[in-house]
N, C-alpha and C positions, 0 to 999 in steps of 0.2 A: 762531460761528454755531450756533444750535440747530436741530435737526431741526424741520421744519414751521413755522418761525418766520415771523410776519407781517413783511414788509419793504416799505417804501414806496420807490418808485423816483422820484428827482428828475430834473429836466430835465438837469442836468449828466451824469448817468449815461446817460440816453437818448442824448444827443449824443455822448458818448464811445463808446458802443456803435455808433452809426451811422456815425461818421466815422473812418476809418483814420488820418487826419492829426491827429486830436485827441491832445494830449499824454497824456491819460489812457486812451487806447484799449486798450493792452495790459492795464493794470490792470483796466479795466472788463470786458474779456473774461474775465479770470481770476476776478473776483468773480462775474460772471454764471454761469459754469460751476459755481462753488462753490454759489451760491444754488440753481441747478437741481438739483445733486447732493444737496443737503440737503432738497429738497422744499419750499423756502420758499413761503409763501403771498404772492404778489406783488400789490401794489396801486400805483396811481398815482392822479392826480386830474385832472379836466377842465382846471383852469388849467395844470397841467404839460403835458398833451397839447397845448394851444393854444400854450404858450410854446415847446415843443420843435418843433412843426411850423413856427412862424414863424421860429425860429432857423435851422432846416435850409433852409427856403425862401429866406431872405435870405443865408445864408452858404455854402450849397452850391448846390443847384439845386432847382427845383420837383419834378423827378423823384425826387430823393433824399428830399425831404419826403413825397411821396406814397407812395413805397416804404416808408418808415418807418411812416407811418400805416396802410398796408395790412398791415404785418407784425404789428400789435398783436393782432388776433384769433387769430393763431397762437401767441401766448405762453400756454402752458397755464395755465389758471386765473387769468389776470390780471384783476383787478377795477379798473375805472376808477370811482373814487369821485366822487360829485357834490360840488358846492360850494354850500352853502346861504347864505342871507342871514345866519344866525347865525354861520356859519364866517367870513364876511367881517367881521362886527362884532367877533368875537374876535381876528381877525388884527391889527386896528389897535392892540391893546394892546402888541404887540411893538415898535412904533415908539417907544414911550415909554422903552424900555430904552436906557441909555447904552452898553451893551456890544455892541450889534448894529449897527455901522456898515455902511453900504451894503447893508442888508437889502432884498431885493426884496419886492414885494407878493405875488408868487406864492409865495415861500418862507414868508412869514408866514401866508398862507392855507393852505399845506401843513401847517404846524405845527398850526393849528386843526383841520384835517381829520384829521390823524394822531391827535391827542388824542381827538377824537370817536370815531374808529374803533378806538381802543385799540392803535395800532401804535407800538412803541417803538424800532424799528430803521429806519435810512434807508440806502439805496444812493445815496450822494451824494458829491460831492467838494467840498462847500461846508461850511466850518467852522461856519456858523450853526446847522446841525442839532445838532451836539454842544454848542454854546454854550447852547442852550435845553433840553438834557437828553436828547436822543435818542442812542442808540448808533449807531455807524456800522457798516455791514456790512463784513465782512472782518476 
């Protein structure tokens, strides 16, 4: 991890941070502290926020989902990136790749947003990010 590196936070990382029972929780907390300690420039995207909120609402409780949503403004310097129609159009290209089995539309859109924003590192527990050429945080 480089000092002040731009890092994109994926749904799986947000969920692991929010839920103590998540199998990646301990690892996510360690990576989170490392990112903060290195002054990482943190970003996520609107589709990721929506997917994370929905997952927490359905798999934990509404209170957990709302608490997570309310915590976002306290993440120092966090940028929530928009999703444009061009990002959505570029995301469909990933579905023609034979090596990306079970790829989600949110992940494909995240790849397009990351490329547009010049972000090369992902805080994620999903192998698809590495498969398309992004470095994994940690």
